[in-house]
KOLLOZA-537054 format. One record per residue (C-alpha): residue in three letters; x, y, z. Coordinates in steps of 0.25 Angstrom, whole numbers, plus 5000, padded with zeros to 4 digits. Layout:
BEGIN
ALAXYZ;...
This chain:
BEGIN
UNK500050005000;UNK500550144996;UNK500050265004;UNK499850394999;UNK499850515008;UNK499350655004;UNK498750785009;UNK499950845016;UNK500350995014;UNK500651125020;UNK499651185030;UNK499651295040;UNK499551255055;UNK498151235058;UNK497751175045;UNK497351035040;UNK497750935031;UNK497250795027;UNK498150685023;UNK497750575014;UNK498350435013;UNK497950335002;UNK498450204998;UNK498850144985;UNK499049994982;UNK498249954994;UNK497250005005;UNK497250045019;UNK496249935023;UNK496549865036;UNK497749955039;UNK498050055049;UNK498350195043;UNK499250295049;UNK499750435047;UNK501150475052;UNK501950595050;UNK503450635050;UNK504050775052;UNK505450805049;UNK506450745059;UNK505350675066;UNK504950525066;UNK503650485059;UNK502450485069;UNK501050435069;UNK499950535067;UNK498650455065;UNK498150315060;UNK496850245057;UNK496450105056;UNK495850095042;UNK494849985046;UNK494350025059;UNK494650175058;UNK495350185071;UNK496250305072;UNK497450345080;UNK498250475081;UNK499550535087;UNK499250615099;UNK499850735091;UNK498750735081;UNK497550695088;UNK496350785086;UNK497150855074;UNK497250745064;UNK496250645059;UNK496550515052;UNK495450445044;UNK495150355032;UNK494350345020;UNK494050205016;UNK493450235002;UNK494650314998;UNK495650225006;UNK496250345012;UNK496750395026;UNK496750535030;UNK497450625040;UNK496650745043;UNK497650845050;UNK497050975056;UNK497651085064;UNK498951055059;UNK500251105066;UNK501651125061;UNK502051005069;UNK501150925060;UNK502150945049;UNK502650815044;UNK502550715033;UNK501350625035;UNK501350485031;UNK500150385030;UNK500450235033;UNK499750105032;UNK499849995042;UNK499849845038;UNK498449795036;UNK497649725047;UNK498649755058;UNK498549835070;UNK499749925071;UNK500450025080;UNK499850135072;UNK500850245078;UNK502050175073;UNK502550195059;UNK503150055059;UNK501749995059;UNK501450045045;UNK501649975033;UNK501450085022;UNK501750225022;UNK501350345013;UNK502350445007;UNK502050555017;UNK501350685015;UNK501950815021;UNK501150905030;UNK501751035033;UNK501051135043;UNK501551275044;UNK501351365056;
């Protein structure tokens, strides 16, 4: 499965962006889908995740109440709605797919099987 992430860009502090992740050559069925981000000089960190089948969601404490992850079955897409953006949210954002039919440690990058190429989000102050 190849993942395509899009929707990043330059936005002023307080603005919003919606990221999109879609697959090619496969589906998200029965997988756990996650969004991670990596700022320059920092490690990749978990942002949000969703169980494709059950719809359960998880968030990093730093984005709770600010970001929302969702899925659209018909389009086979995962979204990350990001509101009230802050300069510290600036990073490359990556979507990732876990292996099918397995429970994973959703906040660990090592748990994921496939990764998208990343989409840059830059928040100016």
